[in-house]
C-alpha beads as a LAMMPS data file, in Angstrom:
LAMMPS data file: protein, C-alpha beads

250 atoms
249 bonds

1 atom types
1 bond types

-500.0 500.0 xlo xhi
-500.0 500.0 ylo yhi
-500.0 500.0 zlo zhi

Masses

1 110.0

Atoms # bond

1 1 1 371.560 458.872 343.720
2 1 1 371.054 459.150 339.496
3 1 1 370.392 462.726 338.905
4 1 1 371.216 463.332 335.448
5 1 1 372.116 460.483 332.414
6 1 1 373.081 459.805 328.584
7 1 1 372.413 457.802 325.585
8 1 1 374.338 458.559 323.115
9 1 1 373.681 456.004 320.847
10 1 1 371.417 456.151 317.031
11 1 1 368.163 455.347 317.165
12 1 1 368.449 452.177 314.934
13 1 1 370.830 451.251 317.448
14 1 1 368.650 451.617 320.328
15 1 1 365.713 449.822 318.888
16 1 1 367.656 446.974 318.222
17 1 1 369.238 446.643 321.546
18 1 1 365.697 446.289 322.892
19 1 1 363.970 444.494 320.168
20 1 1 361.142 447.689 320.650
21 1 1 360.715 450.634 318.339
22 1 1 360.300 454.193 318.966
23 1 1 357.238 455.575 318.736
24 1 1 358.115 458.576 317.465
25 1 1 360.557 459.595 314.558
26 1 1 362.108 462.739 316.675
27 1 1 364.854 460.757 318.450
28 1 1 368.795 461.900 318.971
29 1 1 371.206 461.220 321.140
30 1 1 371.538 462.945 324.292
31 1 1 374.596 463.840 326.182
32 1 1 372.585 466.040 329.342
33 1 1 369.317 463.976 330.158
34 1 1 367.994 465.567 333.665
35 1 1 364.727 465.441 335.931
36 1 1 361.398 467.186 334.113
37 1 1 362.023 466.111 330.822
38 1 1 360.211 463.649 328.547
39 1 1 362.741 460.863 327.820
40 1 1 362.489 456.916 326.646
41 1 1 361.404 454.411 328.743
42 1 1 360.206 451.166 327.664
43 1 1 356.721 450.133 330.237
44 1 1 355.475 446.725 331.342
45 1 1 351.904 447.693 329.374
46 1 1 353.750 448.340 326.168
47 1 1 357.259 446.326 326.392
48 1 1 357.240 446.861 322.669
49 1 1 357.788 450.183 322.056
50 1 1 359.347 453.398 323.656
51 1 1 357.018 455.864 325.204
52 1 1 358.018 459.236 326.167
53 1 1 357.524 459.685 329.857
54 1 1 358.472 462.506 332.349
55 1 1 361.607 461.901 334.433
56 1 1 360.027 462.136 338.411
57 1 1 357.366 460.198 339.467
58 1 1 354.246 461.674 340.480
59 1 1 351.946 459.133 342.438
60 1 1 348.666 458.635 341.211
61 1 1 346.996 459.786 344.871
62 1 1 349.177 462.473 344.925
63 1 1 347.446 466.087 345.343
64 1 1 348.928 468.224 342.475
65 1 1 351.614 466.905 339.792
66 1 1 354.739 469.205 341.040
67 1 1 357.346 467.461 343.192
68 1 1 358.327 464.427 341.208
69 1 1 360.582 461.709 342.766
70 1 1 363.014 461.341 340.152
71 1 1 364.537 458.259 342.599
72 1 1 363.616 454.667 344.496
73 1 1 365.425 453.308 347.124
74 1 1 365.859 449.444 346.388
75 1 1 365.488 448.694 350.132
76 1 1 362.383 449.976 350.603
77 1 1 360.579 450.249 347.176
78 1 1 358.230 447.513 348.320
79 1 1 357.055 449.491 351.403
80 1 1 357.091 453.369 350.610
81 1 1 353.754 454.735 349.834
82 1 1 355.146 456.215 347.257
83 1 1 356.276 453.589 345.079
84 1 1 354.576 450.477 346.231
85 1 1 352.016 450.145 343.602
86 1 1 354.185 450.865 341.050
87 1 1 356.590 448.483 342.093
88 1 1 353.798 445.495 341.732
89 1 1 352.027 446.692 339.039
90 1 1 354.144 449.375 337.220
91 1 1 357.673 448.789 335.689
92 1 1 360.120 449.790 333.050
93 1 1 363.383 449.625 331.682
94 1 1 365.459 453.009 331.641
95 1 1 367.499 452.987 328.735
96 1 1 370.966 454.427 329.530
97 1 1 374.858 454.558 328.381
98 1 1 376.140 456.175 331.254
99 1 1 375.443 458.574 334.051
100 1 1 376.534 461.551 335.795
101 1 1 377.780 461.876 340.005
102 1 1 379.048 464.798 341.153
103 1 1 382.819 465.291 343.893
104 1 1 383.167 467.401 346.228
105 1 1 386.644 469.438 345.394
106 1 1 389.075 470.038 347.777
107 1 1 389.431 474.129 347.261
108 1 1 386.126 475.315 348.344
109 1 1 382.510 475.257 348.386
110 1 1 380.309 472.961 346.804
111 1 1 377.944 474.337 343.515
112 1 1 374.871 472.214 344.836
113 1 1 373.568 469.156 343.634
114 1 1 373.703 467.166 340.554
115 1 1 370.723 469.320 339.385
116 1 1 372.600 472.974 339.988
117 1 1 372.327 475.089 336.707
118 1 1 375.540 476.890 337.760
119 1 1 378.602 476.573 336.432
120 1 1 381.634 478.049 338.279
121 1 1 384.430 476.008 336.640
122 1 1 386.295 473.296 338.764
123 1 1 388.146 475.855 341.208
124 1 1 386.018 475.043 344.103
125 1 1 382.477 473.351 344.703
126 1 1 381.984 469.778 342.853
127 1 1 383.501 468.040 339.643
128 1 1 381.310 466.331 337.466
129 1 1 382.256 462.638 336.383
130 1 1 380.461 460.002 333.476
131 1 1 380.081 456.480 334.735
132 1 1 379.739 454.179 331.546
133 1 1 380.716 451.172 331.139
134 1 1 384.194 451.135 328.836
135 1 1 382.719 449.738 325.532
136 1 1 380.041 452.471 325.669
137 1 1 377.564 449.822 325.565
138 1 1 373.777 450.606 326.230
139 1 1 372.302 448.926 329.504
140 1 1 369.077 449.695 330.918
141 1 1 368.484 450.968 334.788
142 1 1 365.472 449.494 336.819
143 1 1 362.895 451.686 336.693
144 1 1 358.846 452.730 337.914
145 1 1 356.407 454.290 336.250
146 1 1 353.375 455.401 337.019
147 1 1 350.069 457.582 335.791
148 1 1 348.595 460.795 337.672
149 1 1 345.425 462.955 336.840
150 1 1 343.568 464.984 338.089
151 1 1 341.038 465.200 340.752
152 1 1 337.856 465.142 338.852
153 1 1 336.205 467.854 341.718
154 1 1 338.894 469.795 340.112
155 1 1 339.149 469.222 336.132
156 1 1 335.261 470.763 336.191
157 1 1 336.739 474.566 337.205
158 1 1 338.726 474.920 334.282
159 1 1 336.024 476.417 332.555
160 1 1 335.826 479.175 335.274
161 1 1 339.737 479.808 334.512
162 1 1 340.988 477.500 337.937
163 1 1 341.837 473.734 338.293
164 1 1 344.934 472.337 338.229
165 1 1 347.200 473.516 335.047
166 1 1 347.457 470.674 332.836
167 1 1 344.174 469.343 334.221
168 1 1 342.321 467.151 331.311
169 1 1 343.583 469.185 328.165
170 1 1 346.688 467.584 327.809
171 1 1 345.497 463.810 329.679
172 1 1 347.001 462.219 331.986
173 1 1 350.485 463.079 333.255
174 1 1 352.811 459.557 332.718
175 1 1 355.916 459.677 334.940
176 1 1 359.036 457.467 336.026
177 1 1 361.640 457.373 338.543
178 1 1 364.790 455.452 338.332
179 1 1 365.455 452.637 341.270
180 1 1 368.836 453.267 343.039
181 1 1 371.070 451.140 345.309
182 1 1 374.167 450.666 347.622
183 1 1 377.501 451.828 345.460
184 1 1 379.596 449.325 343.496
185 1 1 383.476 449.693 343.981
186 1 1 383.942 452.285 341.194
187 1 1 381.247 454.411 342.195
188 1 1 381.874 454.543 346.042
189 1 1 384.247 457.029 344.996
190 1 1 382.029 458.962 343.631
191 1 1 378.665 459.055 345.668
192 1 1 376.955 456.879 348.316
193 1 1 374.266 455.489 346.015
194 1 1 373.909 454.600 341.902
195 1 1 371.749 453.647 339.843
196 1 1 370.305 449.903 339.744
197 1 1 372.030 448.805 336.094
198 1 1 370.284 445.344 335.104
199 1 1 371.795 442.287 333.725
200 1 1 370.437 442.078 329.888
201 1 1 369.230 438.595 331.289
202 1 1 366.988 440.078 333.679
203 1 1 365.950 442.872 332.106
204 1 1 362.791 441.158 331.148
205 1 1 362.509 439.414 334.501
206 1 1 362.268 443.017 336.353
207 1 1 359.978 444.335 333.612
208 1 1 357.283 441.480 333.873
209 1 1 357.573 441.439 337.757
210 1 1 358.561 437.978 337.243
211 1 1 361.548 439.095 339.739
212 1 1 361.659 441.060 342.458
213 1 1 364.188 443.055 344.617
214 1 1 366.719 440.336 344.530
215 1 1 367.604 442.014 340.675
216 1 1 367.976 445.133 342.990
217 1 1 371.814 444.794 343.799
218 1 1 374.738 446.509 342.561
219 1 1 376.156 445.786 339.598
220 1 1 380.369 444.613 339.322
221 1 1 382.419 447.380 338.466
222 1 1 384.261 445.213 335.784
223 1 1 384.426 446.931 332.818
224 1 1 383.304 449.861 334.270
225 1 1 384.958 452.895 334.256
226 1 1 384.451 456.630 335.668
227 1 1 386.254 460.050 334.265
228 1 1 385.937 463.608 335.238
229 1 1 383.897 466.170 332.295
230 1 1 383.125 469.513 331.725
231 1 1 380.704 471.406 334.231
232 1 1 378.984 472.666 331.559
233 1 1 376.676 469.436 332.288
234 1 1 375.798 471.622 335.022
235 1 1 373.542 473.238 333.057
236 1 1 370.093 470.835 332.342
237 1 1 369.563 473.222 329.103
238 1 1 372.988 472.358 327.571
239 1 1 373.173 469.379 325.836
240 1 1 375.844 468.219 323.266
241 1 1 378.373 465.646 322.552
242 1 1 381.037 467.372 324.498
243 1 1 379.578 467.002 327.684
244 1 1 380.957 462.903 327.406
245 1 1 384.555 464.103 326.548
246 1 1 386.981 463.592 329.561
247 1 1 389.124 466.421 330.751
248 1 1 391.822 467.146 332.925
249 1 1 391.475 468.047 336.518
250 1 1 393.933 470.413 338.194

Bonds

1 1 1 2
2 1 2 3
3 1 3 4
4 1 4 5
5 1 5 6
6 1 6 7
7 1 7 8
8 1 8 9
9 1 9 10
10 1 10 11
11 1 11 12
12 1 12 13
13 1 13 14
14 1 14 15
15 1 15 16
16 1 16 17
17 1 17 18
18 1 18 19
19 1 19 20
20 1 20 21
21 1 21 22
22 1 22 23
23 1 23 24
24 1 24 25
25 1 25 26
26 1 26 27
27 1 27 28
28 1 28 29
29 1 29 30
30 1 30 31
31 1 31 32
32 1 32 33
33 1 33 34
34 1 34 35
35 1 35 36
36 1 36 37
37 1 37 38
38 1 38 39
39 1 39 40
40 1 40 41
41 1 41 42
42 1 42 43
43 1 43 44
44 1 44 45
45 1 45 46
46 1 46 47
47 1 47 48
48 1 48 49
49 1 49 50
50 1 50 51
51 1 51 52
52 1 52 53
53 1 53 54
54 1 54 55
55 1 55 56
56 1 56 57
57 1 57 58
58 1 58 59
59 1 59 60
60 1 60 61
61 1 61 62
62 1 62 63
63 1 63 64
64 1 64 65
65 1 65 66
66 1 66 67
67 1 67 68
68 1 68 69
69 1 69 70
70 1 70 71
71 1 71 72
72 1 72 73
73 1 73 74
74 1 74 75
75 1 75 76
76 1 76 77
77 1 77 78
78 1 78 79
79 1 79 80
80 1 80 81
81 1 81 82
82 1 82 83
83 1 83 84
84 1 84 85
85 1 85 86
86 1 86 87
87 1 87 88
88 1 88 89
89 1 89 90
90 1 90 91
91 1 91 92
92 1 92 93
93 1 93 94
94 1 94 95
95 1 95 96
96 1 96 97
97 1 97 98
98 1 98 99
99 1 99 100
100 1 100 101
101 1 101 102
102 1 102 103
103 1 103 104
104 1 104 105
105 1 105 106
106 1 106 107
107 1 107 108
108 1 108 109
109 1 109 110
110 1 110 111
111 1 111 112
112 1 112 113
113 1 113 114
114 1 114 115
115 1 115 116
116 1 116 117
117 1 117 118
118 1 118 119
119 1 119 120
120 1 120 121
121 1 121 122
122 1 122 123
123 1 123 124
124 1 124 125
125 1 125 126
126 1 126 127
127 1 127 128
128 1 128 129
129 1 129 130
130 1 130 131
131 1 131 132
132 1 132 133
133 1 133 134
134 1 134 135
135 1 135 136
136 1 136 137
137 1 137 138
138 1 138 139
139 1 139 140
140 1 140 141
141 1 141 142
142 1 142 143
143 1 143 144
144 1 144 145
145 1 145 146
146 1 146 147
147 1 147 148
148 1 148 149
149 1 149 150
150 1 150 151
151 1 151 152
152 1 152 153
153 1 153 154
154 1 154 155
155 1 155 156
156 1 156 157
157 1 157 158
158 1 158 159
159 1 159 160
160 1 160 161
161 1 161 162
162 1 162 163
163 1 163 164
164 1 164 165
165 1 165 166
166 1 166 167
167 1 167 168
168 1 168 169
169 1 169 170
170 1 170 171
171 1 171 172
172 1 172 173
173 1 173 174
174 1 174 175
175 1 175 176
176 1 176 177
177 1 177 178
178 1 178 179
179 1 179 180
180 1 180 181
181 1 181 182
182 1 182 183
183 1 183 184
184 1 184 185
185 1 185 186
186 1 186 187
187 1 187 188
188 1 188 189
189 1 189 190
190 1 190 191
191 1 191 192
192 1 192 193
193 1 193 194
194 1 194 195
195 1 195 196
196 1 196 197
197 1 197 198
198 1 198 199
199 1 199 200
200 1 200 201
201 1 201 202
202 1 202 203
203 1 203 204
204 1 204 205
205 1 205 206
206 1 206 207
207 1 207 208
208 1 208 209
209 1 209 210
210 1 210 211
211 1 211 212
212 1 212 213
213 1 213 214
214 1 214 215
215 1 215 216
216 1 216 217
217 1 217 218
218 1 218 219
219 1 219 220
220 1 220 221
221 1 221 222
222 1 222 223
223 1 223 224
224 1 224 225
225 1 225 226
226 1 226 227
227 1 227 228
228 1 228 229
229 1 229 230
230 1 230 231
231 1 231 232
232 1 232 233
233 1 233 234
234 1 234 235
235 1 235 236
236 1 236 237
237 1 237 238
238 1 238 239
239 1 239 240
240 1 240 241
241 1 241 242
242 1 242 243
243 1 243 244
244 1 244 245
245 1 245 246
246 1 246 247
247 1 247 248
248 1 248 249
249 1 249 250
């Protein structure tokens, strides 16, 4: 699975890489991008601009906007009700320059999955690793996006103090998910899934819908690296350059 990732380049480099403009001036390098956050993606609806969508896809037919789905399996993305329509009509590119995976250590119980907010150090539990290209290049992960709106019968309750939280005051909720596939030889030592990393030549083919599941294969491990990082990344509130620095393990 892909539960955290990084995007450490500056805004000018990001715009140049994807030939798209940032929709706001508030972009900053990120070292610990986490589910529930609003993050930059390129959608098929507006391929010339980065939009901020919330990570955790909420299907358009969902009763409420809770429990967003952060990953979609490539093997069934065109069949699952939660993703089927988005696969056909709403694709996106998720820019990144690395992602984290957690590996069980030999001397203790796990500290939870990659979204755990506790940090017990490296003595027992899970050790985080960052996976990236050796040259730190920016890449695009295959994604899907969705637009969710409260049921019309619920929004009228807002005037009586009820209704769905968020309601129509903030408009529709736009969310995204990252497509995952089988791991390559490098990631297989860390986890049984990995994000789909698109070849640059295939990014527009994915975005436009011209190509399908044939693009959702594991990216070769050639030119990629994985190294242990600080367990400080376990806390999604921590977002600083030191998180991507390699650390020694015992």
